[in-house]
C-alpha positions in Angstrom: 23.9 17.2 -13.8 21.8 19.7 -11.8 19.8 22.9 -12.4 18.9 24.8 -9.2 17.1 27.9 -8.1 15.4 28.3 -11.6 12.3 30.3 -12.1 9.9 30.5 -15.0 6.3 31.2 -16.1 4.0 28.3 -17.2 3.3 28.7 -20.9 -0.3 29.4 -21.7 -1.2 30.1 -18.1 -0.6 33.7 -17.4 0.5 34.6 -13.9 1.4 31.2 -12.9 5.0 31.2 -11.9 7.6 28.6 -11.0 10.2 29.4 -8.4 12.8 27.5 -6.4 12.9 24.9 -9.2 15.5 22.2 -9.0 16.1 19.5 -11.7 18.7 16.8 -11.1 20.0 13.7 -12.8 22.4 11.9 -10.4 23.6 9.3 -13.0 23.6 9.8 -16.7 23.3 6.1 -17.6 20.6 3.7 -18.9 18.7 3.9 -15.6 18.6 7.7 -15.4 16.1 9.3 -13.1 15.2 13.0 -13.4 14.3 14.5 -9.9 12.3 17.7 -10.2 11.0 20.0 -7.4 9.8 23.5 -7.1 7.0 25.9 -6.2 4.1 27.2 -8.4 2.4 30.3 -7.3 -0.3 32.3 -9.0 -4.0 32.6 -9.7 -6.0 29.6 -8.5 -8.0 29.5 -11.8 -4.7 29.0 -13.7 -3.6 26.3 -11.2 -6.9 24.5 -11.7 -6.4 24.6 -15.5 -3.0 23.0 -15.1 -4.5 20.2 -13.0 -7.4 19.8 -15.5 -5.0 19.3 -18.3 -2.5 17.0 -16.5 -2.4 13.4 -15.2 -3.8 14.8 -12.0 -7.2 15.0 -13.6 -7.3 11.2 -14.0 -6.1 10.7 -10.4 -8.9 12.8 -9.0 -11.5 11.0 -11.2 -11.9 14.3 -13.0 -13.6 15.8 -9.9 -11.9 19.2 -10.6 -12.5 19.3 -14.4 -15.3 21.8 -14.0 -13.9 23.6 -11.0 -13.2 27.3 -11.1 -11.5 29.5 -8.6 -10.2 32.9 -7.8 -7.4 34.3 -5.5 -3.8 33.3 -5.3 -2.7 29.6 -4.5 0.6 28.0 -4.0 1.7 24.5 -5.0 4.8 22.7 -3.8 5.7 19.8 -6.2 8.2 17.0 -6.4 8.5 14.5 -9.4 10.6 11.5 -9.8 10.9 10.5 -13.5 12.8 7.2 -14.5 13.5 8.1 -18.1 13.4 4.4 -19.3 10.2 3.7 -17.3 8.1 6.8 -17.2 5.0 4.8 -16.3 6.8 4.3 -12.9 7.0 8.0 -12.3 6.0 9.4 -8.9 4.8 12.8 -7.7 4.2 14.4 -4.4 2.6 17.8 -3.9 0.9 20.2 -1.6 -1.7 22.8 -2.7 -2.3 25.6 -0.2 -5.4 27.7 -0.4 -5.0 30.8 1.8 -8.6 32.2 1.5 -9.8 31.5 -2.1 -13.2 31.4 -3.6 -13.8 28.0 -5.2 -16.7 26.4 -7.2 -16.1 22.7 -7.7 -18.9 22.3 -10.2 -21.6 24.4 -11.7 -24.1 22.2 -9.9 -22.6 22.9 -6.4 -22.7 26.2 -4.4 -19.4 28.2 -4.2 -17.2 27.9 -1.3 -15.8 31.3 -0.3 -12.8 32.1 2.0 -11.5 28.6 1.3 -8.5 27.8 3.5 -7.0 24.4 3.0 -4.0 22.1 2.4 -4.4 19.4 -0.2 -1.5 16.8 -0.2 -1.3 14.4 -3.1 0.8 11.7 -4.7 0.4 9.9 -8.0 -2.3 7.6 -6.4 -3.8 9.4 -3.4 -5.2 12.8 -2.2 -5.5 14.1 1.4 -7.4 17.2 2.4 -6.5 18.6 5.8 -7.9 21.3 7.9 -10.0 22.7 5.1 -12.4 25.6 6.0 -14.6 28.0 4.1 -18.2 29.4 3.9 -20.9 27.8 1.9 -24.7 28.7 1.8 -24.2 31.4 4.5 -22.4 29.2 7.1 -19.0 27.9 8.1 -17.8 24.6 6.7 -15.0 22.2 7.7 -13.8 19.3 5.5 -11.3 16.5 5.9 -10.7 13.4 3.8 -9.4 12.3 0.5 -8.8 9.5 -2.0 -6.9 6.5 -0.9 -5.0 4.3 -3.4 -6.7 1.5 -5.2 -6.5 -1.9 -3.6 -6.1 -5.1 -5.5 -9.9 -5.8 -5.2 -11.1 -2.3 -6.1 -11.1 -0.7 -9.6 -11.4 2.8 -8.2 -9.7 4.6 -5.4 -11.7 4.8 -2.1 -13.1 8.3 -1.3 -13.7 9.5 2.1 -14.8 13.0 3.0 -16.0 14.4 6.3 -18.0 17.5 6.3 -19.1 19.5 9.3 -20.9 22.9 9.3 -24.0 25.0 9.2 -26.0 26.6 6.5 -28.6 29.2 6.6 -32.2 28.5 5.6 -32.3 31.7 3.5 -29.2 30.7 1.5 -30.3 27.2 1.0 -33.7 28.4 -0.3 -31.9 30.8 -2.7 -29.6 28.0 -4.1 -32.5 25.8 -4.8 -34.5 28.5 -6.7 
């Protein structure tokens, strides 16, 4: 059974639309697996709310739970859902920011003109070629969360940040 080229709006999140959606069940037996893929496009703020209220919040250790953003963003998403074993579900996605404003937390300065690609699975995150402006200067970021190892209770986080800030903007943010 297959549904292809579907489109929809995400309930409760105005402006967040789904396109190129595909849902497929190859075998309607006791081991049925639902494969879902599609693209979500719309306001970054609505996309963040979707992440904040989904399993991705736990994956990211709630790092985006206070995040706010503006501008349009795009998410490409793939899900693999074994109906008898939903705890074995997998996801793979790519969030594209083409020049958004983003505030990760009220305690952090906003990042303007954010351009990034964030790839994720059910147990990892990878930020590639992220750029933006913060505190009056240009910023580059790369890194992510690696899956938990047997010896670690939490995923390993690595983030490389390179950039400049202006003294005036830094002084204003402290005041």
